[in-house]
MARDO-167264 format. One record per residue (C-alpha): z, x, y. Coordinates in Angstrom, 2 decimals. Example, Ala and Ser with C-alpha at 12.3 -4.5 7.8 and 13.67 -1.06 7.14 Angstrom:
<recs>
+---------+---------+---------+
!       z !       x !       y !
+---------+---------+---------+
!    7.80 !   12.30 !   -4.50 !
!    7.14 !   13.67 !   -1.06 !
+---------+---------+---------+
</recs>
This chain:
<recs>
+---------+---------+---------+
!       z !       x !       y !
+---------+---------+---------+
!   15.02 !   14.89 !   -0.37 !
!   17.07 !   11.69 !   -0.74 !
!   16.75 !    9.37 !   -3.73 !
!   14.69 !    6.30 !   -2.86 !
!   16.62 !    3.04 !   -3.35 !
!   15.49 !   -0.56 !   -3.75 !
!   16.12 !   -3.13 !   -1.01 !
!   18.78 !   -4.77 !   -3.18 !
!   20.60 !   -1.47 !   -3.67 !
!   20.51 !   -0.89 !    0.10 !
!   22.00 !   -4.35 !    0.75 !
!   24.79 !   -3.73 !   -1.75 !
!   25.48 !   -0.29 !   -0.29 !
!   25.58 !   -1.72 !    3.24 !
!   28.14 !   -4.36 !    2.26 !
!   30.31 !   -1.69 !    0.64 !
!   30.07 !    0.61 !    3.68 !
!   31.07 !   -2.17 !    6.10 !
!   34.25 !   -2.87 !    4.10 !
!   35.12 !    0.81 !    3.80 !
!   34.55 !    1.39 !    7.53 !
!   37.03 !   -1.38 !    8.33 !
!   39.67 !    0.22 !    6.11 !
!   39.36 !    3.72 !    7.57 !
!   42.08 !    4.79 !   10.02 !
!   42.02 !    8.13 !   11.84 !
!   45.67 !    9.14 !   12.34 !
!   45.79 !   12.84 !   11.44 !
!   43.56 !   15.84 !   10.69 !
!   43.14 !   14.87 !    7.06 !
!   41.98 !   11.32 !    7.83 !
!   39.79 !   12.70 !   10.64 !
!   37.98 !   14.99 !    8.16 !
!   37.58 !   12.09 !    5.74 !
!   36.11 !    9.97 !    8.52 !
!   33.56 !   12.68 !    9.28 !
!   32.63 !   12.88 !    5.59 !
!   32.21 !    9.11 !    5.53 !
!   29.85 !    9.35 !    8.52 !
!   27.83 !   12.01 !    6.70 !
!   27.46 !    9.52 !    3.82 !
!   26.20 !    6.89 !    6.28 !
!   23.67 !    9.40 !    7.60 !
!   22.36 !    9.80 !    4.06 !
!   22.26 !    6.03 !    3.56 !
!   20.32 !    5.56 !    6.81 !
!   17.76 !    8.09 !    5.62 !
!   17.40 !    6.08 !    2.41 !
!   16.67 !    2.95 !    4.47 !
!   14.08 !    4.96 !    6.41 !
!   12.49 !    6.13 !    3.16 !
!   12.20 !    2.55 !    1.84 !
!   11.25 !    0.62 !    4.98 !
!   10.14 !    3.23 !    7.50 !
!    6.63 !    3.48 !    6.08 !
!    6.26 !   -0.32 !    6.16 !
!    7.41 !   -0.46 !    9.79 !
!    5.06 !    2.37 !   10.75 !
!    2.13 !    0.75 !    8.92 !
!    2.85 !   -2.63 !   10.56 !
!    3.07 !   -0.98 !   13.96 !
!   -0.22 !    0.85 !   13.42 !
!   -1.86 !   -2.40 !   12.31 !
!   -0.51 !   -4.13 !   15.42 !
!   -1.88 !   -1.38 !   17.67 !
!   -5.31 !   -1.60 !   16.04 !
!   -5.36 !   -5.42 !   16.32 !
!   -4.24 !   -5.25 !   19.95 !
!   -6.93 !   -2.68 !   20.77 !
!   -9.61 !   -4.85 !   19.17 !
!   -8.35 !   -7.94 !   21.01 !
!   -8.35 !   -6.07 !   24.33 !
!  -11.89 !   -4.81 !   23.70 !
!  -13.11 !   -8.38 !   23.21 !
!  -11.05 !   -9.64 !   26.14 !
!  -12.02 !   -6.94 !   28.68 !
!  -15.50 !   -8.30 !   29.61 !
!  -13.93 !  -11.68 !   30.43 !
!  -11.09 !  -10.02 !   32.39 !
!  -13.57 !   -7.86 !   34.28 !
!  -15.77 !  -10.85 !   35.16 !
!  -12.75 !  -12.86 !   36.28 !
!  -11.46 !  -10.00 !   38.46 !
!  -14.88 !   -9.53 !   40.07 !
!  -15.25 !  -13.20 !   41.01 !
!  -11.61 !  -13.54 !   42.12 !
!  -12.10 !  -10.54 !   44.40 !
!  -15.12 !  -12.26 !   45.97 !
!  -13.15 !  -15.50 !   46.40 !
!  -10.27 !  -13.61 !   48.00 !
!  -12.56 !  -11.75 !   50.41 !
!  -14.23 !  -15.01 !   51.47 !
!  -10.95 !  -16.88 !   51.88 !
!   -9.36 !  -14.09 !   53.93 !
!  -12.39 !  -14.04 !   56.23 !
!  -12.32 !  -17.83 !   56.62 !
!   -8.57 !  -17.83 !   57.27 !
!   -9.15 !  -15.19 !   59.95 !
!  -11.77 !  -17.43 !   61.59 !
!   -9.40 !  -20.41 !   61.40 !
!   -6.60 !  -18.40 !   63.03 !
!   -8.95 !  -17.32 !   65.83 !
!   -9.85 !  -20.97 !   66.46 !
!   -6.17 !  -21.89 !   66.47 !
!   -5.40 !  -19.17 !   69.01 !
!   -8.30 !  -20.34 !   71.20 !
!   -7.03 !  -23.92 !   71.01 !
!   -3.54 !  -22.73 !   71.97 !
!   -4.90 !  -20.85 !   75.00 !
!   -6.88 !  -23.92 !   76.05 !
!   -3.77 !  -26.08 !   75.71 !
!   -1.75 !  -23.62 !   77.80 !
!   -4.45 !  -23.59 !   80.53 !
!   -4.56 !  -27.39 !   80.67 !
!   -0.77 !  -27.62 !   80.78 !
!   -0.56 !  -24.99 !   83.52 !
!   -3.20 !  -26.87 !   85.58 !
!   -1.29 !  -30.15 !   85.28 !
!    1.98 !  -28.47 !   86.28 !
!    0.32 !  -26.87 !   89.31 !
!   -1.05 !  -30.24 !   90.35 !
!    2.41 !  -31.80 !   90.00 !
!    4.02 !  -28.98 !   91.99 !
!    1.49 !  -29.63 !   94.75 !
!    2.35 !  -33.34 !   94.77 !
!    6.09 !  -32.52 !   94.78 !
!    5.65 !  -30.31 !   97.88 !
!    3.73 !  -33.08 !   99.60 !
!    6.51 !  -35.57 !   98.77 !
!    9.15 !  -33.11 !  100.02 !
!    7.34 !  -32.81 !  103.38 !
!    7.36 !  -36.59 !  103.65 !
!   11.02 !  -36.76 !  102.58 !
!   10.15 !  -39.23 !   99.81 !
!   13.14 !  -38.66 !   97.45 !
!   12.15 !  -41.36 !   94.94 !
!    8.66 !  -39.89 !   94.61 !
!   10.08 !  -36.38 !   94.16 !
!   12.36 !  -37.55 !   91.32 !
!    9.45 !  -39.41 !   89.72 !
!    7.23 !  -36.32 !   89.87 !
!   10.00 !  -34.00 !   88.60 !
!   10.53 !  -36.31 !   85.61 !
!    6.79 !  -36.35 !   84.95 !
!    6.70 !  -32.57 !   85.20 !
!    9.51 !  -32.18 !   82.65 !
!    7.74 !  -34.50 !   80.25 !
!    4.30 !  -32.92 !   80.63 !
!    3.07 !  -31.68 !   77.25 !
!   -0.58 !  -31.24 !   76.43 !
!   -1.19 !  -31.66 !   72.68 !
!   -2.91 !  -28.79 !   70.91 !
!   -6.37 !  -29.65 !   69.70 !
!   -6.32 !  -30.23 !   65.95 !
!   -8.18 !  -27.54 !   64.03 !
!  -10.22 !  -28.65 !   61.04 !
!   -9.27 !  -26.56 !   57.97 !
!  -12.04 !  -24.12 !   57.15 !
!  -11.27 !  -24.09 !   53.42 !
!  -11.48 !  -27.30 !   51.44 !
!   -9.07 !  -27.99 !   48.59 !
!  -10.38 !  -27.35 !   45.10 !
!   -8.90 !  -29.14 !   42.11 !
!   -7.23 !  -26.77 !   39.67 !
!   -7.13 !  -23.94 !   42.19 !
!   -3.99 !  -22.45 !   43.67 !
!   -3.49 !  -19.29 !   45.66 !
!   -0.73 !  -17.66 !   47.64 !
!   -0.43 !  -14.72 !   49.95 !
!    0.42 !  -11.41 !   48.38 !
!    0.89 !   -7.90 !   49.72 !
!    0.12 !   -4.44 !   48.41 !
!    2.94 !   -2.05 !   49.31 !
!    2.61 !    1.75 !   49.31 !
!    5.76 !    3.74 !   50.12 !
!    4.74 !    6.79 !   52.16 !
!    8.23 !    8.11 !   52.99 !
!   11.14 !    6.96 !   50.81 !
!   13.73 !    8.69 !   53.04 !
!   12.58 !    6.78 !   56.12 !
!   12.63 !    3.54 !   54.14 !
!   16.19 !    4.13 !   52.90 !
!   17.38 !    5.10 !   56.39 !
!   15.94 !    1.88 !   57.85 !
!   17.73 !   -0.15 !   55.18 !
!   21.04 !    1.71 !   55.64 !
!   20.83 !    1.21 !   59.43 !
!   20.08 !   -2.50 !   58.76 !
!   16.81 !   -2.22 !   60.68 !
!   15.25 !   -3.88 !   57.64 !
!   17.29 !   -6.57 !   55.89 !
!   16.60 !   -5.59 !   52.28 !
!   19.21 !   -5.60 !   49.51 !
!   19.69 !   -1.91 !   48.67 !
!   20.76 !   -2.66 !   45.07 !
!   17.49 !   -4.54 !   44.47 !
!   15.42 !   -1.90 !   46.24 !
!   16.70 !    1.11 !   44.29 !
!   16.79 !    1.58 !   40.54 !
!   19.74 !    3.87 !   39.89 !
!   19.05 !    6.31 !   37.04 !
!   22.49 !    7.11 !   35.66 !
!   20.94 !    9.81 !   33.49 !
!   20.23 !   11.83 !   36.64 !
!   23.90 !   11.50 !   37.65 !
!   25.03 !   12.54 !   34.16 !
!   22.85 !   15.66 !   34.32 !
!   24.32 !   16.51 !   37.72 !
!   27.89 !   16.17 !   36.39 !
!   27.15 !   18.32 !   33.33 !
!   25.53 !   21.00 !   35.47 !
!   28.16 !   21.08 !   38.22 !
!   31.35 !   19.73 !   36.65 !
!   31.76 !   17.43 !   39.68 !
!   33.22 !   14.10 !   38.55 !
!   34.03 !   12.57 !   41.95 !
!   30.92 !   10.85 !   43.31 !
!   31.13 !    8.14 !   46.00 !
!   30.10 !    4.73 !   44.72 !
!   30.54 !    5.73 !   41.07 !
!   33.28 !    5.44 !   38.45 !
!   33.07 !    8.47 !   36.18 !
!   34.73 !    8.22 !   32.77 !
!   34.60 !   11.02 !   30.22 !
!   33.50 !    9.92 !   26.76 !
!   32.41 !   11.62 !   23.56 !
!   29.28 !   11.25 !   21.49 !
!   30.00 !   11.95 !   17.82 !
!   27.15 !   13.83 !   16.17 !
!   27.19 !   14.28 !   12.41 !
!   25.45 !   17.51 !   11.35 !
+---------+---------+---------+
</recs>
């Protein structure tokens, strides 16, 4: 059980420790042992800080969790109502956008039919002019043919604009086979930045090295370090 200190005593002790730490040099076995003893003293000092302030931090954290829980309880009915109505809006808008796209495709088909009919008529006139040997008329009809463009019928937007409302397309993605996904990225079938796609967990690599002793891993720089633990 460590002796409980005041905040002022902790501040004074911290200032003293910082100065001492700067003066310590590890150059031989004797100084190495002294450095370890110094670290043991820091461990004791840290426990004293925990004894003085740890309870306050824990109490504040518990108070924060309770306040957050209460806030969320009051907020949830509003969040639930908002989600329910937004879902209905989204379903309606998606359906209306689908209808609008169908109308657009129908208008495009109609435009293509009209354009094809005009071109056929011009081809027929060109053949007639060719039979008559009318070069000027052929050139005139060829120019008209090249310039023939039937405008697409304008589609009236299904959804009207609403002040204060903004929406954008989003997508729900579920990965069903991570290996297939990675292969498609590596083969550049899908142009996705691999570094952004994958979160590398270096802890997994560390565990592999400790278990196998293998320190040569492609794409990695492995440097041996030490973690000093004071018992």
